[in-house]
Steps between C-alpha positions, in 0.01 A plus 500: 500500500190286512359273232304634207287378210728711280798329350861570583673768700292775341181341630648450845590869522152606384340278764739610774447871442127458444462314827699765689269772371178307560606406854572865572871442562562782253265788568313702237709794389827318568759503223649178365865549411595267210869508590423402859268224383773366273736473798245360744358240262822420316349545157577711195366846425306356207317254728411776746386733224276236343356401838412861578339531160275201577407646839424833335257325264329354807464847650729431797772748407535810289811643333522873566747749353772597749348276767554158352264207556243572771268253674137592432216502750261205511219676314730525198575127487346276235311306765353254251842408362558128560833547677387793714200294608718201581754703698224653709335165565827330592610768742160621617641851495158646571244342735223635277636320195326167557177685580525691170557178309205335676276789395612469138436127507155565643421726206654296220460131580124481563437681171747269327324195642163619363647525153686170536174320575361599161816490292718218636630235265574133562868594518428759769306246703778244465756751630281595795432135580868407484600786728232409753615137500849609607361729769293210637793255498607441863846400378557826308768735634425854610674633188293273277176609666592869471584456132179306435300776668663754269423282196136472609446874531691578181287245315185656644595840359604346170163325477328840516617553142585867548852604402497814712369317804769239453761776532399520867649154542826631643321701769286201595795261495714728718229542759423130496863391531561740788190373677575133433859515621390687810218260585654168398812587695299525821223233479282332574238721336159449347504259208450707185436200273121492555477874421704453182290198403185710536646750255589226253159334529319827433720586203460150356119525540490837327357657818618863487332603827632192676853554370505859619363401839749214537796728424378755753477224760851385412640852533322548833668186631838623373452835676414326827820297483718806436330706771550216748872491425532878517328506836727222622809696395376810684436310823789554747 
């Protein structure tokens, strides 16, 4: 069983089963037999039962009378659930997934940047500046740059001062992490620091139009990078 942000054996089982379903290794309509899972995974019935309960809450499975626990079709999944998002991003189970995330980012982040330009605090600006400094550091590791990029975009949404908009953070972060790991693992690619700096400068200046425009430019660059990699993978 693979690693998981959950703790203990229970979390490992949740992650393992969730990943199997998201990857399509277990087809919709298939029945999960708790007794068989106990034997295969070497865990107790209680662990299996609790793991299935968690997956049910995420919309991945459904307990049906006389049929047991059945894997649900994709349209029934809680697609905005943090773990479901992460499992999809990690395994790229659907080629359209990154495109869907990019579209959501294109809707949410420019609007968030407009609000951030008029509502940001000194603390917000300090967080954005610190994250950008790490991204610009030539000695920073790939992991550090990816994490700094996530911090930057989270801080941008936080600076918008809208609690509901901030709830989109997980969607943005998942799409961003998937894109960053894909791109930074292939390099060299276009330097995104100038595009991020343009966002920060506009937000700091209180320029709502400029902030929105800078984010759109940043997202366009990100899309170009992903499309280039996808095309490369499809080339025989």
